[in-house]
C-alpha positions in Angstrom: -6.3 17.9 8.7 -8.6 14.9 9.2 -7.2 11.4 8.7 -8.5 7.9 8.5 -6.5 5.1 10.0 -7.5 1.5 9.4 -5.9 -2.0 10.0 -5.5 -4.1 6.9 -5.0 -7.9 7.1 -4.8 -10.9 4.9 -3.4 -14.4 4.6 -1.4 -13.7 1.5 -0.4 -10.6 -0.5 1.4 -9.9 -3.7 2.6 -6.4 -4.9 4.6 -6.8 -8.1 7.3 -4.3 -8.5 7.0 -2.0 -11.5 10.4 -3.1 -12.9 9.6 -6.9 -13.1 7.6 -8.8 -15.6 8.5 -12.5 -16.0 9.7 -12.9 -12.4 6.8 -12.2 -10.0 8.5 -11.0 -6.9 6.7 -8.9 -4.4 7.2 -5.7 -2.4 7.0 -6.0 1.4 4.6 -3.0 1.7 1.6 -2.1 -0.3 2.6 0.6 -2.7 0.8 4.0 -2.8 -0.9 3.2 -6.2 -2.2 -0.1 -4.7 -3.6 1.7 -1.7 -5.5 4.0 -4.2 -7.0 0.9 -5.7 -7.9 -0.4 -2.2 -9.6 2.9 -1.3 -11.4 3.0 -4.7 -12.8 -0.5 -4.1 -14.0 0.4 -0.6 -15.7 3.5 -2.0 -17.0 1.8 -5.1 -15.2 4.0 -7.6 -15.2 2.7 -11.2 -12.0 0.9 -12.3 -12.5 1.4 -16.0 -10.1 4.0 -17.6 -8.5 4.4 -14.2 -11.5 6.5 -13.1 -10.9 5.7 -9.4 -7.3 7.0 -9.7 -8.3 10.2 -11.4 -11.1 10.8 -8.8 -8.8 10.3 -5.9 -6.1 12.4 -7.4 -8.6 15.3 -7.9 -9.6 14.8 -4.2 -5.9 15.4 -3.3 -5.5 12.1 -1.6 -2.4 11.4 0.5 -1.6 7.9 1.8 0.8 6.4 4.3 1.4 2.9 5.6 2.9 1.2 8.6 3.8 -2.4 9.3 2.5 -4.3 12.3 3.9 -7.8 11.8 7.4 -8.9 10.7 7.7 -9.4 6.9 7.5 -13.1 5.9 7.6 -14.2 2.3 7.0 -17.6 0.6 7.3 -18.7 -3.0 4.7 -20.9 -4.5 3.8 -22.2 -8.0 0.6 -20.8 -9.4 -1.2 -21.9 -12.5 -2.1 -19.0 -14.8 -4.7 -19.4 -17.6 -5.0 -17.3 -20.7 -8.2 -15.4 -20.7 -7.2 -12.5 -22.9 -9.8 -13.2 -25.5 -12.6 -13.5 -22.9 -12.6 -17.2 -22.9 -10.5 -20.2 -21.8 -9.8 -23.2 -24.0 -8.5 -25.9 -21.6 -7.0 -28.1 -24.4 -3.8 -28.4 -26.2 -5.3 -26.5 -29.1 -4.8 -23.3 -27.1 -1.5 -22.0 -28.6 -0.2 -20.8 -25.2 -1.2 -24.0 -23.4 -4.2 -24.5 -21.1 -2.1 -23.4 -18.1 1.2 -21.6 -17.4 2.8 -22.7 -14.1 4.5 -19.6 -12.7 6.3 -19.2 -9.4 4.9 -16.3 -7.4 6.4 -14.7 -4.3 3.9 -13.7 -1.6 4.0 -11.9 1.7 2.4 -14.1 4.4 0.0 -13.1 7.2 0.8 -9.4 7.0 -0.9 -6.7 9.1 -0.7 -3.1 8.0 -1.8 0.3 9.3 -3.0 2.4 6.4 -3.4 6.2 6.8 -5.5 8.2 4.3 -6.3 11.9 4.1 -7.8 14.0 1.3 -9.1 17.5 0.8 -12.6 16.2 -0.2 -13.9 15.6 3.3 -17.2 14.2 2.0 -15.3 11.4 0.3 -13.2 10.9 3.4 -16.3 10.8 5.6 -17.7 8.1 3.4 -14.5 6.1 3.6 -14.5 6.2 7.4 -18.2 5.3 7.5 -17.8 2.3 5.2 -14.8 1.1 7.3 -16.7 1.6 10.6 -19.7 -0.4 9.3 -17.6 -2.9 7.4 -19.6 -2.1 4.3 -17.3 -2.1 1.3 -18.7 -1.5 -2.2 -16.4 -4.2 -3.7 -14.3 -6.9 -2.2 -10.8 -5.9 -1.2 -7.5 -7.7 -1.6 -3.8 -7.6 -0.9 -2.6 -6.8 -4.4 -4.2 -9.6 -6.5 -8.0 -10.1 -6.7 -7.8 -13.7 -5.3 -5.8 -12.6 -2.2 -8.8 -11.6 -0.1 -8.2 -9.0 2.6 -10.1 -7.4 5.5 -10.0 -3.9 6.9 -11.1 -2.5 10.3 -11.3 1.2 11.2 -8.9 2.2 13.9 -9.6 5.9 14.2 -10.9 8.9 12.3 -9.7 12.1 13.8 -7.8 15.3 13.2 -4.0 15.1 12.8 -1.6 17.9 13.7 1.8 18.6 12.1 4.6 18.5 14.6 8.2 19.5 14.5 11.3 18.5 16.5 15.0 18.6 16.2 15.3 15.3 18.0 14.7 11.8 16.6 11.1 10.7 16.4 9.9 7.1 16.6 7.7 6.7 13.5 4.6 4.4 13.2 4.7 4.6 9.4 7.2 4.0 6.6 9.2 7.2 5.7 10.1 8.6 2.3 13.8 9.1 2.3 13.6 12.6 0.8 11.9 13.7 4.1 14.7 12.4 6.3 17.5 14.8 7.3 20.5 14.1 5.0 23.2 14.2 7.7 22.7 11.7 10.5 19.0 11.6 10.1 18.5 7.9 10.9 19.1 6.5 14.4 20.7 3.1 13.5 19.9 0.4 16.1 21.2 -3.2 16.1 17.8 -4.8 16.7 16.1 -3.2 13.7 16.2 -4.6 10.1 16.1 -1.7 7.8 14.8 -1.9 4.2 14.3 0.5 1.4 12.0 0.0 -1.5 11.1 2.3 -4.5 7.5 2.6 -5.5 5.6 4.3 -8.3 4.1 7.4 -6.8 2.1 8.6 -9.8 1.3 7.4 -13.2 -0.2 8.7 -16.4 -2.2 7.2 -19.3 -1.7 3.4 -19.8 -0.3 3.3 -16.3 3.1 4.7 -17.4 5.1 5.7 -14.2 5.4 9.4 -13.8 7.1 9.8 -10.4 8.7 7.5 -7.8 9.2 7.5 -4.0 12.0 5.8 -2.0 10.7 4.5 1.3 12.4 3.3 4.5 10.9 0.9 6.9 11.7 -2.0 9.3 11.1 -5.5 8.1 10.8 -6.8 11.7 8.0 -4.4 12.5 10.1 -2.2 14.8 9.7 1.6 14.9 12.4 3.5 13.2 13.7 6.7 14.8 14.5 9.5 12.3 14.8 13.2 12.0 12.0 13.9 9.6 10.9 17.3 8.1 7.2 16.3 7.9 5.6 14.4 10.8 1.9 14.3 11.8 0.4 13.2 15.1 -2.8 11.2 14.8 -3.9 10.1 18.3 -0.9 8.1 19.5 0.6 7.6 16.1 3.4 9.6 14.6 3.2 9.3 10.8 4.2 10.7 7.4 2.7 10.2 4.0 4.2 8.6 0.9 2.4 10.9 -1.5 
């Protein structure tokens, strides 16, 4: 199974949890559906009617992510403007006001390793080629369009599934349903463990269909687990969130 690995960086990122509306908190990691959007932007897939999502789902995409830098978050006030009617009226005549100050939580200076594989190797080859040549069809971001990101290809190679009864140091976040239920996590005092729940799949109108609970370290240390699905990609030991 061929797999693309690339490094994703940016000054600020925001990934709003599916369960929040008026309080814009952020996930620590980029969720799977956001990675789909990122891959779609690199490849130039149309965003209208979630075409990029349908195209990648039909290509049987699988994604994983690892964290390279400790998680840091900051809260800042951001002015939102109402453009729902395709125009902005910066006067008091605008019933919702010219601006709506809202406090947003952001991750700061994060670096991620993103892992992507799919059955459509032509599409995967194009993704690797665009990353290698730094030739993205559209600009990429960390969640919101104004939070510009950059990506750099790390490797594009075959991955092999491995198995072991011992603990394995993982380079990616791990879905909890792939961890052995009894004593499957090697708990160490210098690791800050965190679990987040992401939307794994959605249907029409972006209604959540399935979820995944994910374990990772917020201080960018490798977690040792007994996992029932591990792949070796060069020097990385990874698993996928989808």
